[in-house]
N, C-alpha and C positions, 0 to 999 in steps of 0.2 A: 802331259804338257804337248802332245805329239798335235793334238786338234787345233787349240791356240796358237801354236808355234805354225801351223800350215797358213788358219786363216790370216795372220798377221804378214807372213810372206806376199799371200795373194791381196792382201790390202795395199803393202806397198807397190806390187806390181800395175796394180790396177791406177795408182796411184801416177804411177810414170807414164801410163797406157793414157790417162786423160791431161795429164801435161802434156805429151808430146801431140794429141791429138789437137788439143787447143792452140799450140804454136802451130799447126798446119790449116787450121780453121780460115784463116784470114785470107790464105792462099787457093784453097783445094774445097771443094764441096764434098757433102755428106757422103755422096755415092762414091767419090772417089777414094778416099780416106778410110771408109770401111770394108770396101769391095776390095783394096789390095790388102788390108789386114787380114782379111779372109782367106784372099788367095795365099799371101804366106805362110800362113798358118797351115792350109791344107797341103801346101808342097812341101813343109818340113815333115809334117805326118807321115805322106807318102813316101820321101827319101828315106826317114827312119826304117820303116816297114820294110823298104827295099833293101837296106843295108843289113838290119836285124829281122827276118822273117817272123811276123807276127809281134813285131813292136807295139806295146801298150792294150794288148788282146784284141779279142774278135771286134770287128765293127758291127757285124749282124746282132741284132738284138731281138728278143720276144715280147718287147715291150714297146712296140715302135708309138703309140699314142703318148706316154709321158714324156718320151725324148721329142716327139714334134713340139709338145707343149713348152718344153724346157729351151728347145732352138728357138721357136717362135717369139718367146720371152725375152731370149738373149737378144733377138734382132732390135724390138722394142727397145730395151736400156741403152743397146750399142747408138741408135738415132738419137732418144731423148739427152741421155749425156752430151753428144756430140753437140746438141742445138744448145744446151743448157751452158754449155762452157764456152759456147760463142759468145755468149753475154753476162756472164757471170766470172766474179774472180774463184779461182780452186775453191779455196775454202769457205766463200760462201754457198756454194753448190754443195760440197759436201756437210754444212749444217743441214740442209734439207734431207739430203741423203742418210743422215742418223737419225731420222725415223724406221729404216729398214729393220732393226731389232725387232720393235714393237712388231711390225708386219709379220715378221719370218716367226715369232713367238706365236701370234695368232694363228696364222695359217698351219703351223707344226700343231697344235692343238686340235683345231675345227678341222684339218685335211686328214694329216696322217695320226691323230689321238693320241699324239704324245703327251706325257704329263709334264706340265711344266711347274717345277716349283714355288712356292711363294716367293722366295729369296730371290728367284731370277727377275719378277715382274719385278720388286722394289729396288732394285740394282739400275735395272732398266728405266726404270721411271726418273731414279735418281740421275742417271747420263742424260736423259730427256730433259730434265730440267737444267742442266749444264745448257745446252744445247739452244734451249729458251733463253737463258742467260746470254748467252753469246751472241744471237740474231735479234733480239728486241730493240735493241738502239736503231736498226736498220729497218725497221716494219714500217717507219713512217719518213723513210728518206727520200719519196718522190723520185724511184727512179725512171716510171716512164713506161711504155708500152713493153720496152724489149726486154727490161729487167724482171716485169710481170710474167713475160713468157719463157724467160729463163726458170724462173725458179718453179712455174707449171710444167716445165720438161723435165726438169729433176725430180719433181715429184712424181710424176708418170714413170720415170724411168727408175724411182726407186722402188715402187710397187713391183715393177716387173722383174727388178733383180730381187726381190724379196720371193715371187714366185718362183725365179730361176733356183734359189737356195733351196725353197722345199721341196721341190723336186729332187735336186740333186741327193735329200735326205732321205726321199721315197726310191732312188736308184742306187742307193749306196752298197746294196748286196751284188749289184754287176761288177766285175772285176775287170782292171784295165783302165785306161785314158782314150782310148783309141774314140769309142764310141761317142764318148761328150767332145772330143772335137772334130771329128770326121763331121758329124750331121747340122749342127751350127755352121760349121765352115761353108759346106754346100747350099745349105740354105742362105747363108749371107751372099754367096755371089750370085744365085737365082735370081734375089731381091734386089741387090745394090749394083751390080753389074751393068741391067742396063742404064741406071743411073750415071754411073761412072762414064760409061761410051758417052752419053748425051753431052756432058758437062766437060769432059776430060780435058786437063791444064797439062801442055808437057812438063814434069818436074826436072829442075837441074840433079846434078848427084847426089848433093848433099841430102834435098827436100827426098829424093826418091829412097834413099838410106833410113830417113825418119819415117817415111811411111810403111817402109817393110820391116821396120823395128818396131810396130805396132803390133805386127804378126807373132812377133816374139812375146812381146809383154803380155798379149790377150791369151795365147797359149800356155805359157806359164801359170798366170793369173789363174784361170779356168781351173788347171790341173790342181793347182794346190789348193783353191776353194772348195772342191768337188774332194778331195782327199780329207779336205779336214772336216766334213761332215760323214765321211764314214769312220771317223774316231771318235767322233762326240756328237751330241744329240744338239738341237738348235738352243734348248733352253741355257746350254753351258756356253753354247758360241756366239751368242747372239749378241750379247753387249761388247764383245771383244771388236765389232766392227767398228765401234767408237774410237779405236786406235786410229783410224784414219783421219782423224781430225789433226791432230799434232804433226802427221805427215805432210798434209795440204798445206798447213802453215811454212814448214820448210821450203816445199815447192813454189810457192806465193813468194817468198822471201826470197829464194837463190835464183828463180828466172825473170819474175817479174818486180821484185822489190816492193812488195805489198808486205807493210809492216803489222803486225796483228794487235789491235788495240786492248787496252785491261780488261774491256766486257768478253773479248774474244778469248784472252789467258785465262779468265779466270773460268769463263766455259769449259776450256781446255782442261782445266786441273780438276774441274767437277767429273767431266768424262772419264777423264784417265782412271780416276780414284774408283767409278763405278766399275770399271773394267778390271781391276786389282780385287776388289772386294767382291766381286760375282765369281770369278774364278777362285777364291777362297772359300765362298759358301758352297761352291760345286763339289769342292775335295771335301768339305766338313760333312755334307748330307750323308753320304753312306755310313761314316763313323758314327753321326748322331742316331741314325735308324736303327744301328746295330746295338747302342746303348740302350735306346726305348724297349729293345727286344729281351734285352737282359733283365728290366723291370717286372716280367711276368706277363707281358702281352702276347708274345709270341713273336718269331724272326720274320723278317720280311717273307710273304709268300705263304702266309696261311700255317705252315709250321709251328708246332708248340715248341716250348722252351723247357728243355729237361736237366738242369744242373744236376750232377751228383757226384761232382768230381772236385777234390779241394781246389781252393783259391790258388793259381801261380802254378796247376801240375802241367794245362796246356789243355787236358781235356774238354773241358767246359768250351774252350775256344771252337776246338774242332767240332764239340755236340752243336754249336749254334750255325755252324756252316752245314752241318749235314742233317741235321733234326732228327738225329737218333741220340738214343740215352748212351754214355760212355761206358 
């Protein structure tokens, strides 16, 4: 459960980041909000490494290409989600975001060559059906150009997020969190710093604290999601991204007083069910493969099944693991 637990922590932290950014977006521009986020994140990382030498592991990497791709996709998603939540309620933006498990699973299969079990696709499909159930009544709402731009922004941001998650999976062998925080923060300052200088608005102390809090939320969320993909593959983690739906409901209700209608609640119930059942399928899959091997078709990995010990002795189970006769 470590991978799903870390991903759920990342989901909550990302929701806090998006809600805080939405609150700030009425007064401050994209460049200022995002550049302060990355400045604080970079300062925290450097301070930690000054106090604890080498905290987070090495910054240098032998794979600059994937890190550049990852940092670039993070820059795109940061801008797109900021623009989307300027125009949409948090929960509505997240409804579009819930196409990300499909994108992540597809990229993991196509780019990383991971084996995606059929059960994971089925439960993701059920979760997507829950999203459709929730969003369908809003499709004919006539929200105008601003709402259309919001939906387009969150769709592009979702694709960029899926790319980030896929690269996280490809970089899972690199130890430590310093690389995954340092390089995106540096790139964020280079890209968004000039925009912040051009459109700077002097914030009062409370707003400055909220702007700085984004750096804490972002750093913790990135570290949690990257760690999650080191402990489990995309097929197991993908459907758990749907948990952001009830989190976004609570944020909308607590901060803006937006109450979910029956269609959104029904869709959320379907989404949560898909998360629970996909985790159950992931736990049962190794057990099912082992039982199939007992039937005489050979154990996973191509080794022959050679039972020769009495049932209940424990020797047959050890044989299944080693591929050798007891």
